[in-house]
Backbone as CSV, one residue per row, in Angstrom:
resi,resn,N_x,N_y,N_z,CA_x,CA_y,CA_z,C_x,C_y,C_z
1,MET,55.404,-5.033,21.434,55.161,-5.828,20.243,55.835,-5.188,19.043
2,ALA,56.666,-5.961,18.364,57.257,-5.506,17.110,57.143,-6.647,16.115
3,ILE,56.659,-6.343,14.928,56.539,-7.375,13.905,57.888,-7.541,13.234
4,GLN,58.432,-8.767,13.276,59.710,-9.027,12.643,59.532,-10.185,11.679
5,TRP,59.817,-9.934,10.405,59.605,-10.932,9.375,60.264,-10.443,8.103
6,PHE,60.325,-11.251,7.097,60.765,-10.815,5.770,60.509,-11.965,4.806
7,PRO,59.262,-12.114,4.321,58.949,-13.202,3.392,59.832,-13.131,2.153
8,GLY,59.967,-14.280,1.484,60.835,-14.374,0.325,60.555,-13.353,-0.751
9,HIS,59.245,-13.128,-1.055,58.934,-12.180,-2.123,59.275,-10.746,-1.724
10,MET,59.280,-10.459,-0.400,59.685,-9.130,0.053,61.187,-8.929,-0.163
11,ASN,61.954,-9.986,0.083,63.391,-9.900,-0.126,63.713,-9.676,-1.601
12,LYS,62.969,-10.341,-2.484,63.154,-10.154,-3.922,62.790,-8.731,-4.328
13,ALA,61.727,-8.208,-3.732,61.315,-6.831,-4.037,62.394,-5.848,-3.615
14,LYS,62.988,-6.084,-2.443,64.064,-5.213,-1.976,65.229,-5.218,-2.957
15,LYS,65.595,-6.400,-3.438,66.717,-6.503,-4.385,66.382,-5.793,-5.693
16,ALA,65.126,-5.977,-6.168,64.725,-5.338,-7.426,64.791,-3.819,-7.305
17,ILE,64.337,-3.297,-6.174,64.351,-1.846,-5.964,65.785,-1.338,-5.828
18,ALA,66.609,-2.058,-5.065,68.006,-1.643,-4.872,68.756,-1.608,-6.198
19,ASP,68.486,-2.584,-7.068,69.149,-2.623,-8.371,68.676,-1.493,-9.279
20,ARG,67.380,-1.239,-9.293,66.812,-0.261,-10.214,67.071,1.175,-9.763
21,ILE,67.105,1.389,-8.475,67.132,2.763,-7.959,68.405,3.509,-8.358
22,LYS,69.468,2.748,-8.660,70.724,3.377,-9.074,70.563,4.121,-10.396
23,ASN,69.623,3.685,-11.222,69.499,4.217,-12.579,68.220,5.010,-12.822
24,VAL,67.582,5.473,-11.749,66.406,6.326,-11.912,66.718,7.720,-11.388
25,ASP,65.898,8.667,-11.786,66.126,10.058,-11.410,65.399,10.461,-10.130
26,MET,64.281,9.802,-9.862,63.492,10.142,-8.680,62.602,8.970,-8.300
27,VAL,61.948,9.111,-7.158,61.119,8.031,-6.617,59.732,8.560,-6.271
28,ILE,58.718,7.797,-6.661,57.356,8.035,-6.180,57.069,6.982,-5.120
29,GLU,56.671,7.418,-3.940,56.252,6.466,-2.914,54.773,6.667,-2.637
30,MET,54.012,5.605,-2.845,52.584,5.664,-2.545,52.353,5.297,-1.097
31,LEU,51.615,6.142,-0.412,51.271,5.930,0.984,49.766,5.774,1.114
32,ASP,49.340,5.153,2.183,47.920,5.065,2.488,47.543,6.313,3.278
33,ALA,46.647,7.127,2.746,46.289,8.397,3.394,45.693,8.192,4.776
34,ARG,45.227,6.980,5.081,44.667,6.703,6.408,45.757,6.406,7.434
35,LEU,46.967,6.087,6.974,48.101,5.798,7.856,49.398,6.196,7.152
36,PRO,49.569,7.494,6.923,50.683,7.949,6.085,52.070,7.559,6.583
37,ALA,52.338,7.731,7.856,53.672,7.403,8.368,53.857,5.901,8.520
38,SER,52.823,5.219,8.951,52.917,3.762,9.119,53.148,3.073,7.780
39,SER,52.657,3.669,6.696,52.822,3.063,5.372,54.054,3.582,4.643
40,GLU,54.848,4.433,5.302,56.084,4.956,4.719,57.216,3.978,5.021
41,ASN,57.890,3.505,3.988,58.880,2.450,4.134,60.253,3.023,4.511
42,PRO,60.753,2.780,5.731,62.068,3.313,6.119,63.200,2.705,5.304
43,LEU,63.002,1.475,4.815,64.010,0.840,3.976,64.147,1.573,2.645
44,LEU,63.019,2.024,2.099,63.049,2.782,0.853,63.769,4.109,1.051
45,ALA,63.574,4.730,2.212,64.251,5.995,2.503,65.767,5.822,2.456
46,GLN,66.247,4.679,2.948,67.687,4.406,2.912,68.159,4.171,1.481
47,LEU,67.405,3.366,0.724,67.802,3.009,-0.638,67.777,4.206,-1.583
48,SER,66.851,5.147,-1.321,66.659,6.269,-2.256,67.250,7.576,-1.743
49,LYS,68.139,7.490,-0.787,68.709,8.695,-0.181,69.340,9.596,-1.243
50,GLY,68.994,10.883,-1.194,69.553,11.846,-2.125,68.746,12.059,-3.391
51,LYS,67.725,11.263,-3.609,66.898,11.411,-4.814,65.603,12.137,-4.476
52,PRO,65.133,13.005,-5.376,63.838,13.670,-5.133,62.714,12.648,-4.995
53,LYS,61.726,13.002,-4.189,60.632,12.070,-3.927,59.281,12.764,-4.069
54,LEU,58.347,12.060,-4.680,56.953,12.473,-4.708,56.193,11.476,-3.860
55,LYS,55.577,11.958,-2.789,54.789,11.077,-1.921,53.319,11.274,-2.247
56,ILE,52.672,10.177,-2.623,51.259,10.210,-2.982,50.453,9.612,-1.835
57,LEU,49.610,10.425,-1.213,48.709,9.928,-0.178,47.470,9.399,-0.880
58,ASN,47.485,8.103,-1.122,46.412,7.467,-1.883,45.229,7.131,-0.971
59,LYS,44.094,6.915,-1.583,42.848,6.598,-0.864,42.401,7.783,-0.004
60,GLN,42.649,8.992,-0.490,42.250,10.172,0.273,40.744,10.227,0.490
61,ASP,39.981,9.572,-0.396,38.521,9.572,-0.256,38.071,8.772,0.962
62,LEU,38.968,7.937,1.514,38.651,7.153,2.713,39.217,7.793,3.975
63,ALA,40.072,8.798,3.802,40.793,9.391,4.934,40.116,10.653,5.449
64,ASP,40.440,11.010,6.668,39.963,12.238,7.310,40.585,13.432,6.580
65,PRO,39.789,14.277,5.916,40.371,15.357,5.107,41.211,16.351,5.913
66,GLU,40.802,16.644,7.149,41.588,17.574,7.963,42.963,16.997,8.293
67,ARG,42.992,15.719,8.606,44.278,15.088,8.919,45.129,14.922,7.657
68,THR,44.501,14.728,6.519,45.256,14.644,5.269,46.025,15.939,5.024
69,GLN,45.396,17.075,5.312,46.074,18.362,5.145,47.273,18.486,6.087
70,LEU,47.133,17.964,7.292,48.256,17.985,8.235,49.426,17.172,7.692
71,TRP,49.120,16.023,7.115,50.174,15.161,6.593,50.821,15.749,5.346
72,LEU,50.049,16.384,4.495,50.631,17.022,3.317,51.624,18.105,3.735
73,ALA,51.244,18.891,4.730,52.151,19.932,5.230,53.404,19.314,5.844
74,PHE,53.239,18.221,6.546,54.358,17.527,7.189,55.372,17.046,6.147
75,PHE,54.894,16.390,5.097,55.807,15.865,4.079,56.380,16.971,3.193
76,ASN,55.570,17.966,2.887,56.042,19.047,2.016,57.123,19.906,2.679
77,ALA,57.241,19.812,3.989,58.290,20.542,4.702,59.636,19.828,4.629
78,GLN,59.643,18.594,4.096,60.878,17.816,4.015,61.670,18.184,2.764
79,ASN,62.966,18.005,2.829,63.863,18.350,1.734,63.645,17.459,0.514
80,GLN,63.649,18.054,-0.676,63.514,17.348,-1.948,62.259,16.465,-1.993
81,THR,61.198,16.928,-1.365,59.987,16.118,-1.269,58.764,16.948,-1.611
82,LYS,57.893,16.356,-2.393,56.582,16.931,-2.694,55.532,15.885,-2.352
83,ALA,54.447,16.300,-1.724,53.372,15.382,-1.363,52.054,15.857,-1.946
84,ILE,51.290,14.906,-2.482,49.959,15.189,-2.998,49.016,14.097,-2.510
85,ALA,47.722,14.389,-2.523,46.716,13.404,-2.140,45.901,13.029,-3.360
86,LEU,45.585,11.737,-3.474,44.843,11.235,-4.624,43.847,10.166,-4.207
87,ASP,42.842,10.004,-5.039,41.999,8.815,-5.028,42.511,7.988,-6.203
88,SER,42.829,6.723,-5.989,43.497,5.915,-7.013,42.705,5.798,-8.314
89,SER,41.416,6.098,-8.289,40.617,5.994,-9.511,40.482,7.338,-10.234
90,GLU,41.185,8.377,-9.738,41.102,9.704,-10.353,41.508,9.669,-11.820
91,LYS,40.674,10.200,-12.677,40.960,10.171,-14.103,42.101,11.112,-14.477
92,ALA,42.254,12.188,-13.737,43.301,13.162,-14.059,44.605,12.855,-13.336
93,ALA,44.706,11.683,-12.736,45.878,11.359,-11.923,47.163,11.397,-12.728
94,VAL,47.133,10.887,-13.950,48.359,10.792,-14.737,48.978,12.160,-14.981
95,ASN,48.182,13.140,-15.386,48.712,14.482,-15.637,49.216,15.135,-14.354
96,LYS,48.476,14.930,-13.283,48.869,15.513,-12.000,50.217,14.958,-11.548
97,ILE,50.397,13.657,-11.682,51.635,13.018,-11.244,52.806,13.420,-12.139
98,ILE,52.584,13.383,-13.446,53.650,13.773,-14.379,54.089,15.220,-14.133
99,ASN,53.126,16.106,-13.951,53.452,17.517,-13.718,54.255,17.711,-12.435
100,GLU,53.874,16.992,-11.384,54.601,17.127,-10.115,56.020,16.577,-10.239
101,CYS,56.175,15.470,-10.970,57.509,14.894,-11.157,58.383,15.832,-11.979
102,ARG,57.824,16.401,-13.030,58.599,17.306,-13.877,58.995,18.574,-13.107
103,ALA,58.143,19.005,-12.196,58.469,20.181,-11.388,59.660,19.903,-10.465
104,LEU,59.777,18.656,-10.006,60.897,18.296,-9.145,62.206,18.190,-9.930
105,LEU,62.098,17.769,-11.214,63.291,17.609,-12.041,63.041,18.234,-13.415
106,PRO,63.014,19.555,-13.511,62.675,20.225,-14.769,63.698,20.011,-15.884
107,ASN,64.909,19.598,-15.551,65.942,19.424,-16.576,65.878,18.068,-17.281
108,ARG,65.071,17.153,-16.752,64.932,15.845,-17.404,63.736,15.906,-18.353
109,ARG,64.003,16.110,-19.609,62.934,16.251,-20.590,63.474,15.938,-21.978
110,GLY,62.625,15.344,-22.816,63.031,14.999,-24.174,63.420,13.541,-24.293
111,ILE,63.334,12.999,-25.527,63.584,11.577,-25.750,65.008,11.187,-25.375
112,ASP,65.959,12.107,-25.579,67.340,11.791,-25.239,67.643,11.970,-23.753
113,LYS,66.705,12.573,-23.019,66.884,12.770,-21.574,65.582,12.471,-20.847
114,PRO,65.077,11.233,-20.968,63.777,10.911,-20.353,63.843,10.964,-18.829
115,LEU,62.725,11.297,-18.240,62.612,11.289,-16.784,62.289,9.862,-16.353
116,ARG,63.200,9.271,-15.603,63.062,7.866,-15.186,62.629,7.831,-13.715
117,VAL,61.479,7.243,-13.486,60.851,7.318,-12.165,60.548,5.917,-11.651
118,LEU,60.906,5.668,-10.413,60.581,4.397,-9.758,59.372,4.618,-8.856
119,ILE,58.347,3.783,-8.988,57.168,3.903,-8.119,57.140,2.712,-7.167
120,CYS,56.994,3.004,-5.881,57.019,1.983,-4.834,55.841,2.186,-3.888
121,GLY,55.581,1.170,-3.118,54.527,1.283,-2.113,54.351,-0.036,-1.393
122,ILE,53.776,0.022,-0.222,53.526,-1.202,0.533,52.419,-2.003,-0.141
123,PRO,52.278,-3.297,0.181,51.173,-4.084,-0.375,49.816,-3.461,-0.050
124,ASN,48.900,-3.587,-0.995,47.511,-3.140,-0.804,47.342,-1.631,-0.686
125,VAL,48.325,-0.847,-1.101,48.192,0.612,-1.007,47.455,1.176,-2.222
126,GLY,47.226,0.341,-3.235,46.482,0.787,-4.408,47.354,1.199,-5.572
127,LYS,48.626,0.784,-5.557,49.558,1.197,-6.603,49.148,0.643,-7.970
128,SER,48.825,-0.623,-8.031,48.453,-1.228,-9.317,47.166,-0.618,-9.859
129,THR,46.220,-0.352,-8.983,44.964,0.273,-9.408,45.226,1.658,-9.977
130,LEU,46.119,2.400,-9.328,46.467,3.732,-9.815,47.125,3.657,-11.189
131,ILE,48.064,2.742,-11.347,48.763,2.612,-12.629,47.791,2.224,-13.735
132,ASN,46.888,1.316,-13.444,45.880,0.937,-14.438,45.025,2.126,-14.838
133,SER,44.672,2.942,-13.853,43.876,4.134,-14.125,44.667,5.132,-14.969
134,MET,45.949,5.270,-14.683,46.795,6.190,-15.424,46.940,5.774,-16.886
135,LEU,47.048,4.468,-17.116,47.254,3.983,-18.472,45.952,3.721,-19.213
136,GLY,44.847,3.695,-18.480,43.559,3.458,-19.111,43.335,2.023,-19.502
137,LYS,44.129,1.136,-18.967,43.950,-0.290,-19.248,44.554,-1.090,-18.104
138,LYS,44.270,-2.370,-18.069,44.785,-3.215,-17.005,46.155,-3.761,-17.400
139,SER,47.189,-3.035,-17.018,48.551,-3.466,-17.334,49.256,-4.044,-16.117
140,ALA,48.831,-3.622,-14.947,49.435,-4.114,-13.716,48.445,-5.029,-13.015
141,LYS,48.926,-6.143,-12.506,48.041,-7.071,-11.811,47.533,-6.420,-10.533
142,THR,46.248,-6.616,-10.254,45.684,-6.058,-9.027,45.038,-7.172,-8.218
143,GLY,44.910,-6.941,-6.917,44.277,-7.935,-6.058,44.276,-7.469,-4.628
144,ASN,43.674,-8.251,-3.738,43.553,-7.863,-2.338,44.577,-8.539,-1.436
145,GLU,45.451,-9.361,-2.026,46.441,-10.040,-1.215,47.775,-9.306,-1.303
146,PRO,48.490,-9.167,-0.152,49.774,-8.486,-0.176,50.755,-9.132,-1.143
147,GLY,51.492,-8.302,-1.879,52.575,-8.789,-2.725,52.143,-9.379,-4.043
148,ILE,50.993,-8.962,-4.604,50.515,-9.599,-5.826,51.299,-9.165,-7.059
149,THR,51.911,-7.967,-7.026,52.757,-7.536,-8.144,54.119,-8.184,-7.953
150,LYS,54.461,-9.140,-8.796,55.639,-9.967,-8.544,56.902,-9.477,-9.234
151,ALA,56.802,-8.837,-10.374,58.001,-8.493,-11.129,57.979,-7.031,-11.550
152,GLU,59.169,-6.480,-11.733,59.273,-5.094,-12.166,58.721,-4.933,-13.579
153,GLN,58.027,-3.818,-13.815,57.513,-3.493,-15.137,57.960,-2.078,-15.502
154,ARG,58.288,-1.864,-16.776,58.585,-0.513,-17.233,57.397,-0.027,-18.050
155,LEU,56.873,1.119,-17.682,55.677,1.667,-18.314,56.001,3.038,-18.888
156,PHE,55.437,3.348,-20.045,55.713,4.616,-20.707,54.471,5.512,-20.614
157,LEU,54.553,6.520,-19.746,53.436,7.455,-19.607,53.535,8.566,-20.645
158,ALA,54.731,8.747,-21.184,54.995,9.674,-22.287,56.309,9.226,-22.903
159,ASP,56.645,9.753,-24.084,57.890,9.342,-24.734,59.103,9.588,-23.860
160,ASP,59.032,10.635,-23.051,60.178,10.970,-22.206,59.852,10.851,-20.718
161,PHE,58.905,9.977,-20.395,58.558,9.739,-18.986,58.396,8.231,-18.788
162,TRP,59.408,7.640,-18.172,59.412,6.198,-17.962,59.123,5.901,-16.497
163,LEU,58.180,5.016,-16.261,57.775,4.647,-14.902,58.111,3.179,-14.665
164,TYR,58.925,2.933,-13.652,59.278,1.565,-13.289,58.433,1.143,-12.090
165,ASP,57.615,0.131,-12.300,56.759,-0.381,-11.228,57.463,-1.550,-10.557
166,THR,57.361,-1.623,-9.244,58.001,-2.699,-8.491,56.986,-3.361,-7.556
167,PRO,57.279,-4.574,-7.090,56.361,-5.252,-6.169,56.201,-4.484,-4.866
168,GLY,55.035,-4.615,-4.247,54.827,-4.002,-2.937,55.786,-4.587,-1.922
169,MET,56.366,-3.735,-1.099,57.400,-4.208,-0.179,57.220,-3.624,1.212
170,LEU,57.238,-4.501,2.205,57.327,-4.069,3.596,58.796,-4.110,4.007
171,TRP,59.077,-3.931,5.272,60.452,-3.887,5.733,60.645,-4.947,6.810
172,PRO,61.909,-5.312,7.103,62.155,-6.488,7.946,61.550,-6.441,9.340
173,LYS,61.547,-5.253,9.958,61.054,-5.171,11.339,60.272,-3.888,11.536
174,ILE,59.029,-4.022,11.961,58.175,-2.863,12.241,58.263,-2.612,13.747
175,ILE,59.018,-1.594,14.135,59.297,-1.394,15.565,58.222,-0.575,16.268
176,VAL,57.471,0.226,15.510,56.428,1.052,16.134,55.178,0.192,16.282
177,GLU,54.805,-0.089,17.513,53.693,-1.003,17.778,52.413,-0.548,17.088
178,GLU,52.109,0.730,17.186,50.884,1.255,16.584,50.893,1.076,15.068
179,SER,52.072,1.178,14.459,52.183,0.992,13.007,51.801,-0.416,12.602
180,GLY,52.259,-1.389,13.372,51.920,-2.776,13.058,50.423,-2.993,13.029
181,TYR,49.735,-2.440,14.027,48.276,-2.586,14.079,47.599,-1.814,12.949
182,ASN,48.094,-0.621,12.659,47.490,0.172,11.592,47.660,-0.492,10.234
183,LEU,48.840,-1.049,9.988,49.089,-1.763,8.739,48.193,-2.988,8.627
184,ALA,48.015,-3.681,9.744,47.140,-4.858,9.736,45.687,-4.454,9.515
185,ALA,45.263,-3.352,10.120,43.885,-2.884,9.936,43.617,-2.527,8.483
186,SER,44.624,-1.985,7.806,44.448,-1.578,6.406,44.515,-2.748,5.442
187,GLY,45.056,-3.889,5.894,45.201,-5.055,5.029,46.575,-5.178,4.407
188,ALA,47.501,-4.279,4.749,48.852,-4.341,4.177,49.654,-5.503,4.749
189,VAL,49.387,-5.832,6.005,50.039,-6.958,6.665,49.075,-8.127,6.660
190,GLY,49.543,-9.278,6.242,48.684,-10.454,6.128,48.191,-10.980,7.466
191,ARG,47.256,-11.895,7.386,46.628,-12.438,8.598,47.600,-13.166,9.509
192,ASN,48.678,-13.672,8.958,49.602,-14.461,9.768,50.428,-13.602,10.730
193,ALA,50.492,-12.302,10.479,51.346,-11.438,11.293,50.714,-11.077,12.633
194,LEU,49.423,-10.773,12.623,48.731,-10.351,13.846,47.346,-10.974,13.899
195,ASP,46.894,-11.264,15.100,45.564,-11.833,15.298,44.497,-10.793,14.969
196,GLU,43.523,-11.166,14.141,42.521,-10.205,13.687,41.644,-9.683,14.817
197,GLU,41.353,-10.510,15.798,40.560,-10.033,16.934,41.314,-8.938,17.685
198,GLU,42.610,-9.139,17.867,43.429,-8.142,18.551,43.495,-6.851,17.735
199,VAL,43.659,-6.996,16.419,43.712,-5.822,15.548,42.398,-5.047,15.615
200,ALA,41.276,-5.771,15.590,39.971,-5.121,15.651,39.773,-4.386,16.970
201,LEU,40.237,-4.974,18.073,40.110,-4.331,19.381,40.948,-3.056,19.451
202,VAL,42.165,-3.109,18.922,43.024,-1.913,18.909,42.393,-0.827,18.037
203,LEU,41.846,-1.234,16.894,41.170,-0.278,16.012,39.977,0.358,16.715
204,LEU,39.153,-0.451,17.371,37.987,0.079,18.085,38.404,1.029,19.202
205,ASP,39.493,0.706,19.873,39.965,1.572,20.956,40.350,2.941,20.405
206,TYR,41.021,2.955,19.254,41.400,4.237,18.646,40.159,4.994,18.171
207,LEU,39.245,4.289,17.539,38.052,4.950,17.001,37.169,5.513,18.105
208,ARG,37.032,4.801,19.205,36.168,5.302,20.282,36.770,6.551,20.923
209,ARG,38.113,6.685,20.849,38.769,7.861,21.428,38.839,9.044,20.460
210,HIS,38.844,8.757,19.161,39.028,9.835,18.185,37.884,10.006,17.184
211,TYR,37.072,8.975,17.007,35.972,9.045,16.030,34.703,8.415,16.616
212,LEU,34.401,8.785,17.856,33.283,8.158,18.564,31.961,8.332,17.828
213,SER,31.697,9.519,17.323,30.405,9.761,16.670,30.224,8.897,15.430
214,LEU,31.314,8.622,14.714,31.226,7.744,13.538,30.876,6.322,13.949
215,LEU,31.481,5.854,15.033,31.158,4.524,15.547,29.697,4.439,15.960
216,GLN,29.250,5.435,16.691,27.877,5.432,17.190,26.876,5.428,16.039
217,THR,27.158,6.195,15.010,26.244,6.272,13.873,26.250,4.976,13.076
218,ARG,27.420,4.453,12.772,27.523,3.249,11.953,26.858,2.058,12.606
219,TYR,27.046,1.909,13.923,26.558,0.707,14.593,25.347,0.979,15.485
220,ALA,24.668,2.107,15.225,23.393,2.427,15.874,23.457,2.248,17.385
221,ALA,24.466,2.857,17.995,24.636,2.741,19.444,23.981,3.909,20.153
222,ASP,23.400,3.635,21.326,22.859,4.707,22.148,24.007,5.615,22.591
223,LYS,23.895,6.907,22.320,25.047,7.793,22.485,25.522,7.931,23.917
224,ASN,24.622,8.071,24.870,25.066,8.284,26.244,25.797,7.073,26.823
225,PRO,25.184,5.874,26.783,25.921,4.721,27.329,27.194,4.416,26.554
226,SER,27.135,4.482,25.220,28.285,4.054,24.417,29.472,4.994,24.536
227,SER,29.245,6.195,25.032,30.357,7.127,25.239,31.344,6.602,26.274
228,HIS,30.904,5.642,27.089,31.736,5.120,28.171,32.193,3.687,27.923
229,TRP,31.854,3.123,26.780,32.260,1.745,26.494,33.746,1.662,26.177
230,ASP,34.338,0.516,26.552,35.714,0.253,26.122,35.680,-0.555,24.826
231,ASP,36.860,-0.976,24.356,36.928,-1.671,23.075,36.178,-3.001,23.080
232,VAL,36.242,-3.740,24.199,35.558,-5.034,24.275,34.046,-4.843,24.236
233,ALA,33.551,-3.840,24.959,32.111,-3.561,24.952,31.648,-3.211,23.540
234,TRP,32.460,-2.443,22.817,32.112,-2.104,21.436,32.089,-3.335,20.552
235,LEU,33.073,-4.203,20.727,33.122,-5.428,19.925,31.877,-6.279,20.157
236,GLU,31.480,-6.404,21.405,30.313,-7.225,21.732,29.023,-6.581,21.211
237,TRP,28.928,-5.265,21.289,27.749,-4.568,20.753,27.628,-4.788,19.246
238,ILE,28.749,-4.624,18.548,28.745,-4.769,17.089,28.420,-6.211,16.693
239,ALA,28.945,-7.167,17.458,28.662,-8.579,17.168,27.161,-8.855,17.238
240,LYS,26.505,-8.306,18.236,25.057,-8.514,18.377,24.287,-7.788,17.276
241,LYS,24.742,-6.581,16.939,24.077,-5.809,15.892,24.203,-6.477,14.528
242,ARG,25.359,-7.083,14.270,25.638,-7.665,12.959,25.344,-9.155,12.890
243,GLY,24.867,-9.736,13.978,24.534,-11.159,13.974,25.733,-12.077,13.956
244,ALA,26.848,-11.601,14.496,28.056,-12.432,14.555,28.004,-13.263,15.837
245,LEU,27.124,-14.260,15.814,26.860,-15.051,17.009,26.999,-16.546,16.727
246,LEU,27.326,-17.275,17.782,27.385,-18.733,17.730,26.152,-19.297,18.425
247,GLY,26.064,-20.607,18.539,24.944,-21.233,19.230,24.815,-20.767,20.659
248,GLY,23.579,-20.596,21.092,23.339,-20.150,22.452,23.574,-18.666,22.652
249,GLY,23.694,-17.932,21.545,23.886,-16.491,21.630,25.291,-16.063,21.975
250,ARG,26.230,-17.022,21.929,27.627,-16.675,22.214,28.205,-15.850,21.065
251,ILE,29.118,-14.968,21.396,29.691,-14.054,20.396,30.754,-14.758,19.562
252,ASN,30.648,-14.586,18.263,31.662,-15.090,17.338,32.678,-13.956,17.132
253,TYR,33.674,-13.936,17.996,34.626,-12.830,17.993,35.386,-12.721,16.668
254,GLN,35.738,-13.858,16.086,36.490,-13.829,14.834,35.662,-13.214,13.701
255,LYS,34.430,-13.646,13.576,33.566,-13.098,12.519,33.328,-11.608,12.732
256,CYS,33.099,-11.211,13.971,32.860,-9.799,14.260,34.099,-8.969,13.925
257,ALA,35.284,-9.481,14.273,36.524,-8.766,13.962,36.670,-8.589,12.453
258,GLU,36.370,-9.632,11.706,36.454,-9.551,10.241,35.487,-8.498,9.700
259,ASN,34.279,-8.453,10.268,33.288,-7.461,9.823,33.773,-6.033,10.077
260,ILE,34.348,-5.812,11.254,34.819,-4.471,11.617,35.959,-4.037,10.697
261,LEU,36.902,-4.943,10.459,38.037,-4.611,9.602,37.588,-4.348,8.167
262,THR,36.616,-5.121,7.696,36.076,-4.886,6.353,35.386,-3.530,6.281
263,ASP,34.627,-3.192,7.311,33.953,-1.888,7.353,34.964,-0.748,7.289
264,PHE,36.065,-0.898,8.042,37.094,0.152,8.025,37.741,0.258,6.652
265,ARG,38.126,-0.889,6.089,38.837,-0.881,4.803,37.982,-0.337,3.669
266,GLU,36.693,-0.557,3.745,35.804,-0.079,2.684,35.282,1.329,2.939
267,GLY,35.623,1.899,4.089,35.236,3.271,4.391,33.803,3.462,4.829
268,VAL,33.117,2.381,5.195,31.700,2.530,5.547,31.501,3.084,6.953
269,ILE,32.528,3.032,7.797,32.407,3.661,9.117,32.483,5.175,8.971
270,GLY,33.258,5.618,7.999,33.438,7.040,7.750,34.866,7.316,7.298
271,ARG,35.175,8.563,7.091,36.516,8.961,6.657,37.421,9.065,7.879
272,ILE,38.377,8.160,7.941,39.175,7.978,9.159,40.657,7.950,8.820
273,THR,41.452,8.618,9.640,42.912,8.528,9.568,43.410,8.116,10.943
274,LEU,44.233,7.082,10.982,44.591,6.443,12.248,45.806,7.048,12.943
275,GLU,46.329,8.171,12.409,47.485,8.788,13.046,47.617,10.233,12.582
276,THR,48.186,11.047,13.434,48.536,12.429,13.083,50.055,12.545,13.145
277,PRO,50.636,13.596,12.545,52.088,13.760,12.655,52.585,13.789,14.094
278,ASN,51.865,14.454,14.985,52.287,14.517,16.383,52.227,13.147,17.058
279,GLN,51.147,12.420,16.796,51.027,11.075,17.363,52.167,10.192,16.870
280,TRP,52.423,10.264,15.565,53.474,9.434,14.979,54.834,9.733,15.600
281,GLU,55.163,10.987,15.769,56.468,11.345,16.328,56.613,10.831,17.753
282,GLN,55.520,10.850,18.504,55.562,10.329,19.865,55.714,8.810,19.867
283,TRP,54.968,8.129,19.002,55.074,6.667,18.893,56.491,6.255,18.508
284,LEU,57.063,6.969,17.545,58.405,6.642,17.071,59.440,6.868,18.168
285,LYS,59.269,7.933,18.922,60.197,8.224,20.024,60.187,7.093,21.048
286,VAL,58.990,6.655,21.431,58.861,5.570,22.410,59.459,4.277,21.852
287,ALA,59.174,3.986,20.576,59.682,2.759,19.951,61.209,2.749,19.912
288,ARG,61.802,3.885,19.581,63.270,3.961,19.538,63.880,3.804,20.918
289,GLN,63.211,4.339,21.933,63.700,4.165,23.302,63.667,2.686,23.708
290,LYS,62.590,2.011,23.341,62.477,0.573,23.648,63.552,-0.219,22.918
291,GLU,63.775,0.104,21.634,64.798,-0.591,20.851,66.179,-0.361,21.455
292,ALA,66.447,0.870,21.881,67.743,1.182,22.486,67.936,0.415,23.791
293,ALA,66.852,0.316,24.579,66.926,-0.421,25.845,67.169,-1.908,25.588
294,LEU,66.499,-2.468,24.587,66.694,-3.878,24.246,68.123,-4.130,23.764
295,LYS,68.632,-3.207,22.949,69.990,-3.343,22.436,70.999,-3.307,23.578
296,ALA,70.791,-2.386,24.525,71.685,-2.283,25.684,71.620,-3.549,26.542
297,GLU,70.404,-4.085,26.702,70.227,-5.302,27.500,70.947,-6.485,26.845
298,ARG,70.815,-6.597,25.512,71.502,-7.682,24.801,73.015,-7.531,24.913
299,ALA,73.491,-6.289,24.793,74.931,-6.046,24.897,75.453,-6.417,26.280
300,ALA,74.674,-6.094,27.313,75.081,-6.413,28.689,75.140,-7.925,28.886
301,LYS,74.148,-8.641,28.356,74.129,-10.103,28.487,75.297,-10.728,27.745
302,LYS,75.598,-10.177,26.546,76.726,-10.691,25.769,78.041,-10.472,26.506
303,ALA,78.180,-9.275,27.089,79.399,-8.967,27.841,79.540,-9.887,29.050
304,ALA,78.393,-10.173,29.676,78.419,-11.059,30.843,78.827,-12.474,30.437
305,ARG,78.333,-12.947,29.307,78.688,-14.285,28.825,80.172,-14.355,28.476
306,GLN,80.666,-13.317,27.825,82.071,-13.278,27.455,82.969,-13.243,28.697
307,GLY,82.494,-12.506,29.712,83.255,-12.420,30.967,83.365,-13.776,31.632
308,LYS,82.279,-14.549,31.618,82.274,-15.868,32.220,83.179,-16.822,31.477
309,SER,83.154,-16.714,30.110,83.995,-17.618,29.309,85.485,-17.329,29.507
310,GLN,85.820,-16.050,29.781,87.220,-15.688,29.994,87.673,-15.979,31.419
311,ASN,86.715,-16.052,32.335,87.043,-16.344,33.732,86.188,-17.503,34.226
312,PRO,86.464,-18.695,33.746,85.611,-19.843,34.081,85.613,-20.191,35.573
313,GLU,86.645,-19.769,36.302,86.709,-20.099,37.725,85.860,-19.196,38.575
314,SER,85.460,-18.000,38.032,84.744,-17.035,38.850,83.300,-17.437,38.998
């Protein structure tokens, strides 16, 4: 499974970023601390090649703190990159971000040499909420639907610190299967991309393998039997516990899936991170192998078609 799409507003966001990035000094990329690699835009990496980057792992208050430390170390080991973790409502966020940006580019200072920074992030990562918190007022539109920030805005955090805000942007094709599900679980990918019941089942499968005790506590499950449940058994248990039922006691799978996804997004199950650096590298390796195999298969079919057209008698 690979999600392939590119809605019109995403294409506009790509153009806005490509145009602006030529005239900025560095890039801030906001990531979801619960899915740091899945929320990292490979298209942005191409557009911003050679520019210093500050990666903000936002929503750290919802993420597994031990895994957040692993991800900070992972990103901080990269060239021209600094990574920090934040809660988007942090009052001291503005000073922390400005200081980190200035440390990356200490020579950009003063009104005649302002530090020009582009801030990017996937939909629903909390970028607008962070900017509003930084400015102390509602200057950026916020909402729960992907792509709500429609146009670029220039914001002045200081006389010599200019922040360019851009619309949330995904990329044309998400090749890592696990990333697609993680993005959907977080709400970054809209309902039309993946079936919510399927997303909830994949989420439950990951949680039962990595955060079983949190599941058991949240949904009041008997620990011994539930240690052996699969994702479907968990879904059915939660549906009964939460009253997600139809007539005759039948399970309302759609309602239950919505409840589970809401619980995850609001952090009521617990502090959870859906990937580690090692897991991500393995997922990416497998995805690239699949893409290479598909590309080779298409090339072989094309060559076969061309061969037939050149030798119609054969």
